[in-house]
FITI-405922 format. One record per residue (C-alpha): residue number from 1; chain; x, y, z. Coordinates in Angstrom, 3 decimals, m for minus. Each point is the difference from the previous one (the first is absolute). Layout:
BEGIN
<atom><i>NUM</i><ch>A</ch><u>X</u><v>Y</v><w>Z</w></atom>
...
This chain:
BEGIN
<atom><i>1</i><ch>A</ch><u>0.135</u><v>0.144</v><w>m0.138</w></atom>
<atom><i>2</i><ch>A</ch><u>2.751</u><v>2.362</v><w>0.962</w></atom>
<atom><i>3</i><ch>A</ch><u>1.774</u><v>m1.395</v><w>m3.066</w></atom>
<atom><i>4</i><ch>A</ch><u>m2.962</u><v>1.285</v><w>m2.125</w></atom>
<atom><i>5</i><ch>A</ch><u>0.038</u><v>3.455</v><w>2.057</w></atom>
<atom><i>6</i><ch>A</ch><u>3.167</u><v>0.578</v><w>m0.811</w></atom>
<atom><i>7</i><ch>A</ch><u>m0.312</u><v>m0.888</v><w>m3.812</w></atom>
<atom><i>8</i><ch>A</ch><u>m3.039</u><v>2.360</v><w>m0.018</w></atom>
<atom><i>9</i><ch>A</ch><u>2.189</u><v>2.780</v><w>1.456</w></atom>
<atom><i>10</i><ch>A</ch><u>2.848</u><v>m0.774</v><w>m2.584</w></atom>
<atom><i>11</i><ch>A</ch><u>m2.258</u><v>0.640</v><w>m2.713</w></atom>
<atom><i>12</i><ch>A</ch><u>m1.199</u><v>3.419</v><w>1.535</w></atom>
<atom><i>13</i><ch>A</ch><u>3.741</u><v>0.746</v><w>0.311</w></atom>
<atom><i>14</i><ch>A</ch><u>0.494</u><v>m0.879</v><w>m3.872</w></atom>
<atom><i>15</i><ch>A</ch><u>m2.598</u><v>2.309</v><w>m0.976</w></atom>
<atom><i>16</i><ch>A</ch><u>1.437</u><v>2.831</v><w>2.317</w></atom>
<atom><i>17</i><ch>A</ch><u>3.117</u><v>m0.587</v><w>m1.687</w></atom>
<atom><i>18</i><ch>A</ch><u>m1.358</u><v>m0.090</v><w>m3.615</w></atom>
<atom><i>19</i><ch>A</ch><u>m1.667</u><v>3.453</v><w>0.346</w></atom>
<atom><i>20</i><ch>A</ch><u>3.557</u><v>1.466</v><w>1.670</w></atom>
<atom><i>21</i><ch>A</ch><u>1.613</u><v>m1.276</v><w>m2.999</w></atom>
<atom><i>22</i><ch>A</ch><u>m2.122</u><v>1.475</v><w>m2.202</w></atom>
<atom><i>23</i><ch>A</ch><u>m0.489</u><v>3.337</v><w>1.576</w></atom>
<atom><i>24</i><ch>A</ch><u>4.032</u><v>m0.012</v><w>0.110</w></atom>
<atom><i>25</i><ch>A</ch><u>m0.049</u><v>m0.848</v><w>m3.775</w></atom>
<atom><i>26</i><ch>A</ch><u>m2.607</u><v>3.381</v><w>m0.701</w></atom>
<atom><i>27</i><ch>A</ch><u>1.574</u><v>2.153</v><w>2.267</w></atom>
<atom><i>28</i><ch>A</ch><u>2.205</u><v>1.560</v><w>m3.122</w></atom>
<atom><i>29</i><ch>A</ch><u>m2.845</u><v>0.733</v><w>m2.099</w></atom>
<atom><i>30</i><ch>A</ch><u>m1.824</u><v>1.491</v><w>2.714</w></atom>
<atom><i>31</i><ch>A</ch><u>2.769</u><v>2.744</v><w>0.725</w></atom>
<atom><i>32</i><ch>A</ch><u>m0.213</u><v>3.533</v><w>m0.987</w></atom>
<atom><i>33</i><ch>A</ch><u>m2.264</u><v>0.637</v><w>m3.000</w></atom>
<atom><i>34</i><ch>A</ch><u>1.225</u><v>3.643</v><w>m0.217</w></atom>
<atom><i>35</i><ch>A</ch><u>3.430</u><v>1.670</v><w>0.853</w></atom>
<atom><i>36</i><ch>A</ch><u>0.182</u><v>3.565</v><w>1.483</w></atom>
<atom><i>37</i><ch>A</ch><u>m2.634</u><v>2.628</v><w>m0.390</w></atom>
<atom><i>38</i><ch>A</ch><u>m2.715</u><v>m0.521</v><w>m3.009</w></atom>
<atom><i>39</i><ch>A</ch><u>m2.190</u><v>3.408</v><w>m0.374</w></atom>
<atom><i>40</i><ch>A</ch><u>1.358</u><v>1.570</v><w>2.968</w></atom>
<atom><i>41</i><ch>A</ch><u>m1.518</u><v>m3.331</v><w>2.146</w></atom>
<atom><i>42</i><ch>A</ch><u>2.600</u><v>m1.549</v><w>2.474</w></atom>
<atom><i>43</i><ch>A</ch><u>0.417</u><v>m3.727</v><w>m0.287</w></atom>
<atom><i>44</i><ch>A</ch><u>m2.806</u><v>m1.727</v><w>2.162</w></atom>
<atom><i>45</i><ch>A</ch><u>1.916</u><v>m1.913</v><w>2.848</w></atom>
<atom><i>46</i><ch>A</ch><u>m2.673</u><v>m2.205</v><w>0.855</w></atom>
<atom><i>47</i><ch>A</ch><u>m0.551</u><v>m1.213</v><w>m3.686</w></atom>
<atom><i>48</i><ch>A</ch><u>2.128</u><v>m2.903</v><w>0.094</w></atom>
<atom><i>49</i><ch>A</ch><u>m1.442</u><v>m1.109</v><w>3.884</w></atom>
<atom><i>50</i><ch>A</ch><u>m3.606</u><v>0.247</v><w>m2.130</w></atom>
<atom><i>51</i><ch>A</ch><u>1.077</u><v>m2.153</v><w>m3.011</w></atom>
<atom><i>52</i><ch>A</ch><u>2.004</u><v>m2.334</v><w>2.476</w></atom>
<atom><i>53</i><ch>A</ch><u>m3.552</u><v>m0.948</v><w>2.120</w></atom>
<atom><i>54</i><ch>A</ch><u>m2.027</u><v>0.020</v><w>m2.713</w></atom>
<atom><i>55</i><ch>A</ch><u>2.205</u><v>m2.630</v><w>m1.971</w></atom>
<atom><i>56</i><ch>A</ch><u>0.195</u><v>m1.917</v><w>3.368</w></atom>
<atom><i>57</i><ch>A</ch><u>m3.546</u><v>0.357</v><w>0.471</w></atom>
<atom><i>58</i><ch>A</ch><u>m0.843</u><v>m1.654</v><w>m3.628</w></atom>
<atom><i>59</i><ch>A</ch><u>2.705</u><v>m2.388</v><w>0.522</w></atom>
<atom><i>60</i><ch>A</ch><u>m1.456</u><v>m1.092</v><w>3.415</w></atom>
<atom><i>61</i><ch>A</ch><u>m3.595</u><v>m0.179</v><w>m1.348</w></atom>
<atom><i>62</i><ch>A</ch><u>1.329</u><v>m2.336</v><w>m2.891</w></atom>
<atom><i>63</i><ch>A</ch><u>0.739</u><v>m2.755</v><w>2.915</w></atom>
<atom><i>64</i><ch>A</ch><u>m2.900</u><v>1.497</v><w>2.412</w></atom>
<atom><i>65</i><ch>A</ch><u>m1.880</u><v>m3.145</v><w>m0.281</w></atom>
<atom><i>66</i><ch>A</ch><u>2.904</u><v>m2.544</v><w>0.359</w></atom>
<atom><i>67</i><ch>A</ch><u>1.105</u><v>1.922</v><w>2.753</w></atom>
<atom><i>68</i><ch>A</ch><u>m3.265</u><v>0.127</v><w>2.112</w></atom>
<atom><i>69</i><ch>A</ch><u>m0.734</u><v>m3.326</v><w>m0.932</w></atom>
<atom><i>70</i><ch>A</ch><u>3.389</u><v>m0.890</v><w>1.307</w></atom>
<atom><i>71</i><ch>A</ch><u>m0.381</u><v>1.881</v><w>3.171</w></atom>
<atom><i>72</i><ch>A</ch><u>m3.518</u><v>m1.577</v><w>0.830</w></atom>
<atom><i>73</i><ch>A</ch><u>1.437</u><v>m3.567</v><w>m0.391</w></atom>
<atom><i>74</i><ch>A</ch><u>2.980</u><v>1.499</v><w>2.400</w></atom>
<atom><i>75</i><ch>A</ch><u>m2.663</u><v>1.066</v><w>3.030</w></atom>
<atom><i>76</i><ch>A</ch><u>m1.888</u><v>m3.058</v><w>m0.496</w></atom>
<atom><i>77</i><ch>A</ch><u>3.542</u><v>m2.381</v><w>0.101</w></atom>
<atom><i>78</i><ch>A</ch><u>1.052</u><v>2.337</v><w>3.292</w></atom>
<atom><i>79</i><ch>A</ch><u>m3.325</u><v>m0.260</v><w>1.458</w></atom>
<atom><i>80</i><ch>A</ch><u>m0.120</u><v>m4.009</v><w>m0.447</w></atom>
<atom><i>81</i><ch>A</ch><u>3.748</u><v>m0.233</v><w>1.583</w></atom>
<atom><i>82</i><ch>A</ch><u>m0.893</u><v>1.934</v><w>2.897</w></atom>
<atom><i>83</i><ch>A</ch><u>m3.251</u><v>m1.925</v><w>0.911</w></atom>
<atom><i>84</i><ch>A</ch><u>2.474</u><v>m3.254</v><w>m0.282</w></atom>
<atom><i>85</i><ch>A</ch><u>2.136</u><v>1.219</v><w>2.023</w></atom>
<atom><i>86</i><ch>A</ch><u>m2.659</u><v>0.928</v><w>2.562</w></atom>
<atom><i>87</i><ch>A</ch><u>m1.805</u><v>m3.463</v><w>m0.255</w></atom>
<atom><i>88</i><ch>A</ch><u>3.649</u><v>m1.546</v><w>0.453</w></atom>
<atom><i>89</i><ch>A</ch><u>1.221</u><v>1.890</v><w>2.804</w></atom>
<atom><i>90</i><ch>A</ch><u>2.680</u><v>1.911</v><w>m1.661</w></atom>
<atom><i>91</i><ch>A</ch><u>1.099</u><v>3.064</v><w>1.492</w></atom>
<atom><i>92</i><ch>A</ch><u>3.663</u><v>m0.020</v><w>m0.402</w></atom>
<atom><i>93</i><ch>A</ch><u>m0.236</u><v>0.806</v><w>m3.890</w></atom>
<atom><i>94</i><ch>A</ch><u>2.063</u><v>m2.686</v><w>m1.347</w></atom>
<atom><i>95</i><ch>A</ch><u>m2.120</u><v>m1.352</v><w>m3.150</w></atom>
<atom><i>96</i><ch>A</ch><u>m2.564</u><v>m2.527</v><w>0.447</w></atom>
<atom><i>97</i><ch>A</ch><u>1.713</u><v>m2.737</v><w>m2.746</w></atom>
<atom><i>98</i><ch>A</ch><u>2.372</u><v>m0.434</v><w>2.763</w></atom>
<atom><i>99</i><ch>A</ch><u>m2.999</u><v>m1.662</v><w>2.031</w></atom>
<atom><i>100</i><ch>A</ch><u>0.059</u><v>m2.829</v><w>m2.444</w></atom>
<atom><i>101</i><ch>A</ch><u>m1.375</u><v>m2.569</v><w>2.274</w></atom>
<atom><i>102</i><ch>A</ch><u>m3.703</u><v>1.703</v><w>0.082</w></atom>
<atom><i>103</i><ch>A</ch><u>m1.854</u><v>m0.521</v><w>m3.041</w></atom>
<atom><i>104</i><ch>A</ch><u>m1.680</u><v>2.982</v><w>m1.522</w></atom>
<atom><i>105</i><ch>A</ch><u>m2.943</u><v>m1.976</v><w>m1.258</w></atom>
<atom><i>106</i><ch>A</ch><u>m3.291</u><v>1.161</v><w>1.041</w></atom>
<atom><i>107</i><ch>A</ch><u>m2.963</u><v>m2.007</v><w>0.687</w></atom>
<atom><i>108</i><ch>A</ch><u>m3.295</u><v>1.832</v><w>m1.768</w></atom>
<atom><i>109</i><ch>A</ch><u>m1.825</u><v>m0.481</v><w>3.512</w></atom>
<atom><i>110</i><ch>A</ch><u>2.906</u><v>1.599</v><w>2.322</w></atom>
<atom><i>111</i><ch>A</ch><u>1.644</u><v>2.895</v><w>0.085</w></atom>
<atom><i>112</i><ch>A</ch><u>3.624</u><v>m1.474</v><w>1.344</w></atom>
<atom><i>113</i><ch>A</ch><u>2.421</u><v>m2.146</v><w>m1.596</w></atom>
<atom><i>114</i><ch>A</ch><u>m1.577</u><v>m3.758</v><w>m0.946</w></atom>
<atom><i>115</i><ch>A</ch><u>2.687</u><v>m1.791</v><w>1.377</w></atom>
<atom><i>116</i><ch>A</ch><u>2.876</u><v>0.385</v><w>1.857</w></atom>
<atom><i>117</i><ch>A</ch><u>3.799</u><v>m1.874</v><w>m0.520</w></atom>
<atom><i>118</i><ch>A</ch><u>m2.011</u><v>m2.777</v><w>m2.253</w></atom>
<atom><i>119</i><ch>A</ch><u>2.558</u><v>0.253</v><w>m2.284</w></atom>
<atom><i>120</i><ch>A</ch><u>3.695</u><v>m0.707</v><w>0.305</w></atom>
<atom><i>121</i><ch>A</ch><u>1.836</u><v>3.782</v><w>0.561</w></atom>
<atom><i>122</i><ch>A</ch><u>2.209</u><v>1.359</v><w>m2.446</w></atom>
<atom><i>123</i><ch>A</ch><u>2.936</u><v>0.211</v><w>2.163</w></atom>
<atom><i>124</i><ch>A</ch><u>0.163</u><v>m0.744</v><w>3.429</w></atom>
<atom><i>125</i><ch>A</ch><u>m2.308</u><v>m1.757</v><w>2.151</w></atom>
<atom><i>126</i><ch>A</ch><u>m2.636</u><v>2.387</v><w>1.233</w></atom>
<atom><i>127</i><ch>A</ch><u>0.761</u><v>m0.788</v><w>3.406</w></atom>
<atom><i>128</i><ch>A</ch><u>3.168</u><v>0.992</v><w>0.126</w></atom>
<atom><i>129</i><ch>A</ch><u>m0.674</u><v>3.270</v><w>m0.893</w></atom>
<atom><i>130</i><ch>A</ch><u>m3.433</u><v>1.466</v><w>1.245</w></atom>
<atom><i>131</i><ch>A</ch><u>m1.826</u><v>m3.075</v><w>1.960</w></atom>
<atom><i>132</i><ch>A</ch><u>m3.003</u><v>2.785</v><w>1.097</w></atom>
<atom><i>133</i><ch>A</ch><u>m0.221</u><v>1.682</v><w>m3.366</w></atom>
<atom><i>134</i><ch>A</ch><u>m1.022</u><v>m3.728</v><w>m1.822</w></atom>
<atom><i>135</i><ch>A</ch><u>m2.097</u><v>m1.066</v><w>3.065</w></atom>
<atom><i>136</i><ch>A</ch><u>1.902</u><v>m3.065</v><w>0.459</w></atom>
<atom><i>137</i><ch>A</ch><u>0.810</u><v>m0.414</v><w>4.320</w></atom>
<atom><i>138</i><ch>A</ch><u>2.566</u><v>m2.773</v><w>m1.134</w></atom>
<atom><i>139</i><ch>A</ch><u>3.450</u><v>1.151</v><w>1.618</w></atom>
<atom><i>140</i><ch>A</ch><u>3.094</u><v>0.144</v><w>m2.423</w></atom>
<atom><i>141</i><ch>A</ch><u>2.299</u><v>m3.406</v><w>m0.337</w></atom>
<atom><i>142</i><ch>A</ch><u>3.092</u><v>0.285</v><w>1.549</w></atom>
<atom><i>143</i><ch>A</ch><u>2.543</u><v>m1.333</v><w>m2.702</w></atom>
<atom><i>144</i><ch>A</ch><u>0.790</u><v>m3.446</v><w>0.033</w></atom>
<atom><i>145</i><ch>A</ch><u>2.652</u><v>m1.316</v><w>2.884</w></atom>
<atom><i>146</i><ch>A</ch><u>2.953</u><v>m1.891</v><w>m1.296</w></atom>
<atom><i>147</i><ch>A</ch><u>1.111</u><v>m3.451</v><w>2.157</w></atom>
<atom><i>148</i><ch>A</ch><u>3.234</u><v>0.535</v><w>2.034</w></atom>
<atom><i>149</i><ch>A</ch><u>3.107</u><v>m1.426</v><w>m1.756</w></atom>
<atom><i>150</i><ch>A</ch><u>1.326</u><v>m2.999</v><w>1.573</w></atom>
<atom><i>151</i><ch>A</ch><u>3.667</u><v>m0.433</v><w>0.293</w></atom>
<atom><i>152</i><ch>A</ch><u>1.580</u><v>m3.002</v><w>m1.417</w></atom>
<atom><i>153</i><ch>A</ch><u>m3.078</u><v>m2.206</v><w>m0.971</w></atom>
<atom><i>154</i><ch>A</ch><u>m1.295</u><v>m0.190</v><w>3.493</w></atom>
């Protein structure tokens, strides 16, 4: 879920970079239209800014539907991630993907996870990492002990 959010944010950033790149290429053509006085009228120092803002507004308007759709998608993803974190009790800001032992499959009759620890975790055992978050009451298992070595086969 967080990877999808990062991808959406990358798409928005890419659109922003594309608009910036196009505006940078347009700056020379937006330069002074007239140099010096013409008919006794001094050059308008704000004319360049007006042309720049108009061009930026036109370029942004071309991509506005795409920007709006991605912004709405990003807001939905942020809301879903926050709701999942609240439901799982994750407060430290770690990505929810690190809690691989908790299934995010939701039963349509219940607002909570349909199963907890019903599948093998992706990395370490969930009891070793966070036993209370998984609802498991089992204590972490200690590492296996080796038998003491015997001397001279005795």
